[in-house]
N, C-alpha and C positions, 0 to 999 in steps of 0.2 A: 054208488058209482056216478061220476059226472056224466051228463048227457053228451052225445057226440057234438063236435063243433059243427057249425053250419056247412063248412066245406065238406066234411066227412059225411054228413047226413044226405047230401044230394048226389053222391057218387054212386054209380052202378054197383050192385052187390059184388061182382067179381073184383072190381077195383078196390073195394074195401079191404080185401085180403092182402093187398100189397103193403109193404112196410111204408111208414111215413116218409122215410128218406127216398123210397122209390117213387112215391106220389110227387114229392117235391121235384125230383129229377124229371119225371114224365111230363108234368104240367108246367115246368119252368117257373115254379113258385119259389121265390127266395126264402130261405129259412127265417130271415129276419122278419118276414111278414106273417109267418105261420105261428100257431099256438098249439102246444100239445097239452090238452086239458086232462088226459087220463094218465096219471102217474104210473099205474100198474102196466099199462100198455108200453109206456116209455121204458120202464124197468125191464120188461121182457125183451124189448129190442136191444137194450144195452147189454143184457146178459148174453143174448145171442151173438152180439158183436164180440164178446169175450170167449165165445166157444161153448157157452152153456152155463147153467146154474151150478157152479162148483160151491159146495158147502164148506170146503176147506182147500188150502193150497200148501204146497211145499215148493220153495224156490231157493236157488243158490246163485252165488256170484262173487264178485270182489269189488273193492273200491276203497272208500275212506269215510270215516265219520269225523265229527268235530265237536268240541265241547262248547255248548252255548255259554256265552259270557266269559270265555277264557282265552281271549285273543292274545297273541304276542303284541299286536298293535291293533287298535280299533279300525284302522284304515285297511287292514289286511284280511278281515274276516276271522272267523273262529279257527283256532289252531287245529290242524288236522292229524288224525291217526290213521295209519294204513290198516285196511281190513283184507284178509285173505281167507279162503275157505269159509265164506259166509253162507250159513244155512238158516232159513227161517221156515217154520211150520205154523200155519194159522188155522184155527177152527172158528169159522165165522158164526156158526150157530151158538157156540158157547161163549164167544168173545174172548178166546184165549190165544196166546201166541208164545212160541219159544224160539229163541235164536241162539246160535253158537258161531264163533268166529275166532280167528287168530288176529290179535290187535297189537299194533306197534306204534308207539308214540314218536312224534318228531319227524314228519315227512320233510320238514326243513330243519336240519339239525341245529342251525343257529337261531331259529325262531320257534322253539318248541312249545311255548305258551304254558297254560296251566293244567288243571285236572291231574296234578301229580306227575306230569310228564318229566322224565329224566333224560339227561344227555346219554347218547349211545344205547338207547333202549333196545331190548330184544323183543320179538313177538311173544305174546302170552295169551293163553286161552281166555275167552270171555263168554259168558252165557247170560241170558236174561229171560225172564218169564213175565208175561203181562196177562192180567185178567180184569174182570169188572171192578175190582177194588183198587186197581192201580190208578195213579194220577191220570187225569184226562189227557194231558200232553203225551204220556206214555201210551195210552190206549189208541191215540191217533196213528201209531205205527200199524195198527190193524186196519183202521177205517180209511186211511189215506192210500191204500192200494186200490186199484180200479174195481176189483170185485167187492172189496170192503165198502167203498162208497155206495155202490149200487145196492148192496144188501142193506146199508143203513137207510137208504131212501124208503124202504118199506116201513120203517119205524116212525118216521115223521110225516109231515104234510108238505111235500116239496112243491114249490112254485116253478113251473117249467115254461120257459119262453124261448122262441126262436131268436137267435142273436148272432151276428157276425158270421154268417154262413154255417151256423151250427145251433147249439142249444145251450142255454144257461139254466142251471138247476140250483135254486136257492132252497136250502134245507134248514129249517129251524129245529133245534134239538135241545132238550133240557137234560142236564146232568148235574146231580148234586145240588139242586136248587139254583143253578145258574143257566141262563138261556144263552145258548151258543148259536152261531150261524155259520153254515158251511156253504160255499158256492163252488159248484162244479161246472166246468166248461167242456161240452161235448162237441165233436165235429158232426158233420151231416150224416156220417155213418154210425153215429151213436157210440163212438170211441171217446172215452174220457181223456182229456188233454191235460187238465190241471185241476186242483182243488185248493181253495183258499179259505182259511178260517182264522179266528183270533182267540187267544187264550191269555190268562192273566200272567204277568211277570212283574216282579218287584221293581225292576229298572225300566223296562219298556212299557209298562202299563198294559194296555190292550195290544199284545204282541201278535203281529201277523205270522201265520204259519202257512206255508204253501208247498204242495207237492206238485212236481212237474214230471211228465212222462215222455220218454223218448219214443221213437217210432215203434209201432206195434209189429210183432213178428209171431209166427206160429211156433208153438212148442207142443207138438203133437196136435191134439184136438183143441187145445187152448190157445187163445190169442192174448199176449201179454207184452207190456213195454220192454224194449231192449235195454232200457235204463230207467232208473228212478232217482230223483233228486228231491230232497226236502230242505227248505229254507226256513229259518227261524230268525226273527229280528233282522231281516234283510241280508243274511249271509247263510250259506249252505251249512247244514249240520249232518247231512248224509248224502252220499252218491254211490249208487250201486250199478254196475254193469251186469245184467242178468244173463246167466249161462244156461239155466235149466228151470223149467216150471212143470209141475204135475199136480193133478188133483190129489187131495189127501182126505182121508176119513179118520185120521188119528185123533183119539181122545187125549187131550193134553193134561197131564197132572202137574201141579205146582211142585217144585223141588222143596225139600225140607228147609226150614228157615236156618240161616247161618247165624252164629253167635257174633257178638262184638258189634262194631259199627263206629263210625266217626262221630265227633261231637255235633249235636244238633242244635246247639245254642241254648241248652237247658240252663236254668239258673244254678249257680254254684251252691254246694252244700254249706260252705263257710260264709264269711262276710262277703257282701256284694262288692266291696271296694276297700282299698287300703291307701293311705296317704304315703307316697314315696318321696315326697319333698313338699316344701311349703306351697299349699294350694295346688298340688299335683297328685292326682288320684289314678291308680290303676284299677280298672273295673274288671272283676274276675268273670270268667266264663270260658267256654270252649274256644272262643276267640277273645283275647284280651283287648281292652280299649283303654285309652288314656284321656282323662279330662283335666284341663288346665284352667285354673281360675284367674281371671284378670279383674281389674278394678270394677268393671261394670258388665262383664259378660264372661262366657265360657267358650273354650275351644275343645272340640272332641276329635280325637285322632283314631281313626279306623275301628276295628272290631265289628264291622258292619256285615256280619255273616248272613243275616236273614231279617225278615220283618220282625219276627219274635225277638231276636237279639237286639235290634234297634230299639224296640220298646223297653227292653230291660235296661239298656244303656241310658236312655232318657230318664227312666225312673230313678236309676242310681245317681245320675248327675243331679237331679232335682233334690235328692236326699242329701248328698254330700256337699252340694253347693247351692243352697236354697236361694230363691228370689233373684237369680241372675239368669238372663236368657242365654241360650246357646247361639252364638253369633256366627261361628264357623264350624264346619265339619270337614275333616281331611280324609279324602280317599287316597290311600297310598299308591294304588294303581287300579286299572279299570276292571280287573277280574271281579265278577259279580259276587263272589263270596267275600269281597272287601268293599262292595258298593251297594249291597242290598240294604234297604231301609233308608236310603238317602231321601226318599220322598217324605218320610216322617220328619226328618230334620228341616227339609224345605218348608213343610207346613208350619213349622215353628218360626220361620223367617230366617233360618240359617243359610249362609252362603257356602256352597260346595267349593272346596279348594282341591284342585287336581293338577296333574301335569298339563302344560300348555297344549299338548297334542290331543287331549281329551275334551277340551272345552266345548266344541261344537257338538260332539257326540252326546255328552251328558245334557247339554241344553236341550237338544231335540228329544232325546229319549225320555227324560224326566218330565217334559212338557206334554207328552202324549196322555190323554185321559185314561184313567184306570177304573173300569166299570164292572169287570167280570169277577166280582168277589162277593162272598157271602158275609164275611166279617171284616169290613174295611178298617185299616189302621190309620188312614188319613183321608181327607176329601178326595173325590174322584180326580179333580184337577187342582194342582198346587202351583203357586208362583215359584219360579225357578231362577236362582241366581248362581252362576258358576264363574269362578275366577281362576285363571291359570297361574301356574308357578313356572317361571322361566329358570334363570340361573340360580335365583336365591329369593326367598320371601321371608321377611322378619315380621312377627307379630309381637308387640310389646306394649307396656303401659308405664306410667310414671313411677310405679312402685318397684319396677325392676323385673317384673315377670316377663319372660321371653320364650317364644317358640320360633325356631328357625326351620324352614323347609328347604330341602335340597333335592334335585334330581340326582339319582345315583349314576345315571348313564345306562346305555343299552346293555341288557343281559340276555342270556338265552331264555330266561323265564318271561321277561316282558321288556318292552322298550320304554316304558313310562314309569319306572320305579321312583317313588319319593321316599325319603326318610324325614322324620321330625327329630331335630336335635334340641334338647332341653339343657341349655348351658348352666342353669342354676344348679343342676344336680349331675352334670356331666354324663348325660344319658341319651342314647339313641333309641327311638321307637321305630321298629322296622317290621315289615310283613314279608313272609314267604322265603326270604333268602336264607335265614337260619333254620328253616324247617327241616331240611335234610339231615342236619346235625341233631336236631331234637328227636327225630323219628328214625330209628335204625332201619325201618322198612325202606328208606331211600338209599341205602347202601353207603358208599363212601369208604369202602374197606381198602381200596388201593390208593391210599394217600388222601389228602384233603379233598372234599367235594368241590367241584368247579364253582358252585355258588358261593362257598365260603371264601375262596380265593378272590372272586370278583368283589365280594363285600369288603374284605380287608383292603383291597387295592383302591376301591372307590372312596372309602373313608380316609385312607392315607392321602389321596389326591385332594380331598376337601380340607384336610388339615384340621380336623375336629379333635378337640381335647375331650375324649369320651373315656369313661371307665365302666359303663354299664350299658346293657340293652334291656328294653322291654319288647320282647318278641310278641307279635299279635298271636301267633300260634303258641300255645302254652308251653313254657320250658319245664324241665324236670322239677325245678324249685321255683314256682311262680312267686311274684311276677317278674323277677329280674334274672338276668345272666350277667356274667362278668367278662370284661374284655380279656382278662387273663385266660379264661377258658378258651376263647377263640384263638388266642396266640399259641396256646398249648397244642391245639389241634393242628394248626398250620405248621408248627415246628415238629410234629410227629411225636410229641411227648405223651 
């Protein structure tokens, strides 16, 4: 145990029993000038401010959450989903958490964004379970509660200093071979006001995560914030207005695993790529990509599902089109399941082509250092070149190879949709808009899905002579779909 500070050592015995906040108030000492050297004493005071050392909590409320990296527009923040009947139970001793809620997509029906959000969605039940084997970003749902952060302090070696009329607690913490840093700000009454930390993200690099707490109120014997907001990458991903809080001693059991699951970017069982036109290759995978060979370089179009998938695409390009650099990589829209892995392409010297509205966003995000990784896929910092696509961008060479990029116009799914048109083979490369047709889970039983109507109208407006699609989301018979199939759906055949 650290020895008492000089101030504490020379106080009378009775005074030593007062709380540190009381001493500060009594002697007129500004917290910014004081030091709290004993972290256990500080933890005790912080737990007392919360109403005691609860080893578990159950709380409920309502609000909204949002899908990280799935904005309708990067200027609006992440697209929000309504939460009602939100219930969370946390066991701090075991590091487990369970939540249930009713969740409804599209708080703004015209700007519903990604994460599978569909027009005119109804509420549906959602549940989740977190334990020590969950990703650290998920575990933060436990430790970014006020009780959670104070419990976590017992595990590390926090550095506690008086600051700005309260206290700053910097907590170093190791998880999975990665050294993290959490910074909590407490007021003079030892109430936690916010916590900031950083985690790895394929687009943002060292991405800031911050929890902010509304005014504390009494819930029986416990004191807890009336609201909780979590921000990731500069925009909110969760906001809850808390209606009830109670101690819990429930032992949480993980639910049985569910079968199935979406594509994780695993390498395909068959050939890694196929030539669909002269020098044009469809790269197979859970998310298809297209590589186009030019006289002295290569253009890669989407398929950027993850870091692992980006590495697969680069390897396939190097095999299909050897000895030519990837000069451009096209992100069809800003959703992170179509923009992850961009740093690997940037490290190769490729320029990112994206909608005009995304240029500043990608330039800043991809330039942020990325240090919180065990197995890096590219250097911590890479040179970033981003070029916007306005009304039309044509890439061509003297041999006649051409890629044309067009904005599709604003849709419910995203404001920044691009397509690539390959005139040499009369083919459109698109992402997400055909997905509801490909997957029956997206409905569309009452006539053509709105996304399909939007796509057909946009292509008609552009006047493109197309006969085929390469959907980034894998069609029933990859890699291509036919225009006639879309026309049949639109006509009700």
